[in-house]
C-alpha positions as CSV (number, residue, x, y, z in Angstrom):
1,M,33.3,-65.4,-37.0
2,A,35.0,-67.9,-34.7
3,T,38.6,-68.8,-35.2
4,P,39.1,-72.4,-36.1
5,E,40.4,-74.3,-33.1
6,K,43.5,-75.6,-34.9
7,L,44.8,-72.0,-35.2
8,T,44.5,-71.3,-31.5
9,K,45.3,-74.6,-29.8
10,E,47.7,-77.4,-30.5
11,R,45.9,-80.7,-30.7
12,K,48.3,-82.7,-28.5
13,A,48.0,-85.0,-25.5
14,R,50.2,-86.9,-23.0
15,I,48.8,-89.7,-21.0
16,E,50.4,-92.0,-18.4
17,R,48.4,-94.9,-16.9
18,K,49.6,-97.5,-14.5
19,T,47.8,-100.5,-13.1
20,N,48.8,-103.8,-11.5
21,E,48.9,-105.3,-15.0
22,T,50.3,-102.6,-17.3
23,S,52.3,-99.3,-17.4
24,I,51.7,-97.2,-20.4
25,T,53.0,-93.7,-21.5
26,C,51.6,-92.0,-24.6
27,S,52.4,-88.7,-26.3
28,L,50.2,-87.8,-29.3
29,N,50.0,-85.0,-31.8
30,I,47.1,-85.5,-34.2
31,D,48.5,-82.8,-36.5
32,G,51.8,-84.5,-37.1
33,T,53.6,-86.2,-39.9
34,G,53.5,-89.9,-38.9
35,Q,56.6,-89.9,-36.7
36,G,57.3,-91.6,-33.4
37,V,58.4,-94.8,-31.8
38,I,56.0,-97.5,-30.5
39,V,57.1,-100.3,-28.2
40,T,54.6,-102.6,-26.5
41,G,56.5,-105.8,-26.3
42,I,54.2,-107.3,-28.9
43,P,56.0,-106.9,-32.3
44,F,52.9,-107.5,-34.5
45,F,50.9,-105.0,-32.5
46,D,53.7,-102.5,-32.8
47,H,53.5,-103.0,-36.6
48,M,49.8,-102.3,-36.6
49,L,50.0,-99.2,-34.5
50,S,52.9,-98.0,-36.7
51,A,50.7,-98.3,-39.8
52,L,47.9,-96.4,-38.0
53,K,50.4,-93.6,-37.1
54,K,51.9,-93.4,-40.6
55,H,48.7,-93.3,-42.6
56,S,46.8,-90.9,-40.3
57,F,49.7,-88.4,-40.1
58,I,49.7,-88.4,-36.3
59,D,52.9,-88.3,-34.3
60,L,52.8,-91.0,-31.6
61,E,55.3,-92.0,-29.0
62,L,54.0,-95.0,-27.1
63,S,55.7,-97.2,-24.5
64,A,53.9,-100.1,-22.8
65,S,55.0,-102.8,-20.4
66,G,52.6,-105.4,-19.3
67,D,52.1,-108.9,-17.9
68,L,52.9,-110.6,-21.2
69,E,53.9,-113.7,-19.2
70,V,50.1,-114.1,-18.7
71,D,49.2,-113.2,-22.2
72,A,48.9,-110.1,-24.4
73,H,45.3,-109.3,-23.6
74,H,45.9,-106.7,-20.8
75,T,48.5,-104.9,-22.8
76,V,46.5,-104.6,-26.0
77,E,43.3,-103.6,-24.2
78,D,45.1,-101.0,-22.0
79,V,46.9,-99.5,-25.0
80,G,43.5,-99.1,-26.6
81,I,42.2,-97.3,-23.4
82,V,45.3,-95.0,-23.2
83,L,45.2,-94.2,-26.9
84,G,41.5,-93.4,-26.6
85,M,42.2,-91.1,-23.7
86,A,44.9,-89.3,-25.7
87,F,42.6,-88.8,-28.7
88,K,39.9,-87.5,-26.4
89,E,42.3,-84.9,-24.9
90,A,43.8,-83.9,-28.2
91,L,40.5,-83.5,-30.0
92,S,39.3,-81.3,-27.1
93,S,35.9,-79.6,-27.9
94,R,36.0,-81.1,-31.5
95,N,34.8,-77.7,-32.8
96,N,35.4,-77.0,-36.5
97,I,36.2,-80.6,-37.4
98,T,34.9,-82.5,-40.5
99,R,33.6,-85.2,-38.0
100,Y,32.5,-87.8,-40.5
101,A,34.7,-89.9,-42.8
102,D,34.9,-93.3,-44.4
103,A,37.7,-95.0,-46.2
104,K,38.7,-98.4,-47.7
105,A,42.2,-99.9,-47.4
106,V,43.4,-102.8,-49.5
107,L,46.3,-105.2,-49.0
108,D,46.4,-107.7,-51.8
109,E,43.2,-109.8,-51.6
110,A,42.0,-108.0,-48.4
111,C,39.8,-105.0,-48.4
112,I,38.4,-103.4,-45.2
113,E,36.0,-100.4,-45.0
114,C,36.0,-98.0,-42.1
115,A,33.2,-95.5,-41.4
116,L,34.0,-93.1,-38.6
117,D,32.0,-90.4,-36.7
118,L,34.1,-88.4,-34.2
119,C,31.2,-87.7,-32.0
120,T,31.3,-88.5,-28.3
121,R,28.9,-91.4,-28.6
122,P,30.9,-94.6,-28.2
123,Y,30.0,-97.5,-30.5
124,L,31.8,-100.2,-32.3
125,Y,30.6,-102.4,-35.2
126,Y,33.2,-104.9,-36.0
127,D,32.9,-107.5,-38.8
128,L,36.3,-109.0,-39.4
129,K,36.7,-112.8,-39.8
130,F,39.9,-114.8,-39.5
131,N,40.8,-118.4,-40.5
132,Q,43.5,-118.7,-37.8
133,E,43.8,-117.7,-34.1
134,R,47.2,-116.0,-33.8
135,I,49.9,-114.2,-35.5
136,N,53.0,-114.9,-33.3
137,N,52.0,-113.8,-29.8
138,F,49.1,-111.7,-31.0
139,G,45.8,-113.4,-30.6
140,L,43.6,-112.2,-33.4
141,E,40.6,-111.8,-31.1
142,L,42.5,-109.0,-29.5
143,G,41.8,-106.8,-32.5
144,L,38.2,-106.5,-31.3
145,E,39.4,-105.8,-27.7
146,F,41.7,-103.0,-28.9
147,W,39.1,-101.3,-31.1
148,K,36.4,-101.5,-28.4
149,A,38.7,-100.0,-25.8
150,F,39.9,-97.3,-28.2
151,A,36.4,-96.3,-29.5
152,F,34.8,-96.2,-26.0
153,N,37.5,-94.1,-24.4
154,A,38.0,-91.6,-27.2
155,P,35.0,-91.8,-27.6
156,F,33.7,-92.1,-31.2
157,T,31.5,-94.3,-33.4
158,L,33.5,-96.8,-35.4
159,H,32.4,-99.3,-38.0
160,L,34.9,-101.8,-39.5
161,R,33.6,-104.1,-42.2
162,Q,35.4,-106.7,-44.1
163,I,34.7,-106.6,-47.9
164,S,37.2,-109.4,-48.8
165,G,40.2,-111.2,-47.5
166,Q,41.7,-114.5,-46.7
167,N,45.1,-113.8,-45.2
168,A,44.8,-112.8,-41.5
169,H,47.8,-110.4,-41.6
170,H,46.4,-108.6,-44.6
171,I,42.9,-108.4,-43.0
172,I,43.9,-106.9,-39.7
173,E,46.5,-104.6,-41.2
174,S,43.9,-103.2,-43.6
175,S,41.6,-102.5,-40.7
176,F,44.3,-100.3,-39.0
177,K,45.1,-98.6,-42.3
178,A,41.4,-98.0,-43.1
179,F,40.9,-96.4,-39.7
180,A,44.0,-94.2,-40.2
181,L,42.7,-93.0,-43.6
182,A,39.3,-92.2,-42.3
183,F,40.6,-90.5,-39.2
184,D,42.9,-88.3,-41.2
185,K,39.9,-87.0,-43.1
186,A,37.5,-86.7,-40.1
187,K,40.0,-84.7,-37.9
188,Q,40.5,-82.0,-40.5
189,I,39.5,-78.4,-39.6
190,D,36.8,-77.1,-42.0
191,P,36.6,-73.3,-41.9
192,R,32.9,-73.5,-43.0
193,I,32.1,-75.2,-39.7
194,Q,31.5,-72.8,-36.8
195,G,31.5,-74.6,-33.5
196,S,30.5,-78.2,-33.7
197,R,29.1,-79.9,-36.7
198,S,25.9,-80.9,-35.0
199,T,22.3,-79.6,-34.8
200,K,22.6,-80.1,-31.0
201,G,25.4,-77.5,-30.9
202,T,27.8,-79.9,-29.3
203,L,29.5,-83.2,-30.0
């Protein structure tokens, strides 16, 4: 019987990525306790990533500097890329993991559902609707750019669906929390699973 991967390898990653637009450093432990400091220069985005960290029980240290004088787009998208790269490295072979999970997160009137498959097929279904364009310096269309960059670089299949909601802050925060809850379930090691949870024999 194979030994579950969690017992033989720490699921951690460290990624550094520099371009002419951004410089990002990320340290990740997906078997953490929700600790770490996140600084992107975009306070609302920091708040969202902190919620993801807290509710998925990952430890995440993330520092990003980008061309915010242009706008926040490059920083948000590149953080998604780097976070995806870190998740890919930390998940490694993805042997023994539960793989599939779904969760709903509510914040007052807002309810968002996340369905997640930690396979290596990148896909994003995104159905969030907002009645305003920005929260401070965070353009709400950047939520889509973040999740797309994250899902395609991890990679995994991600569905985010809005069940209800009016307040933009509540809606987007619920999406980050719903993902966190689903990921916390999908990443778990299941001793019944030998190798990958796939009829193909690999994820």
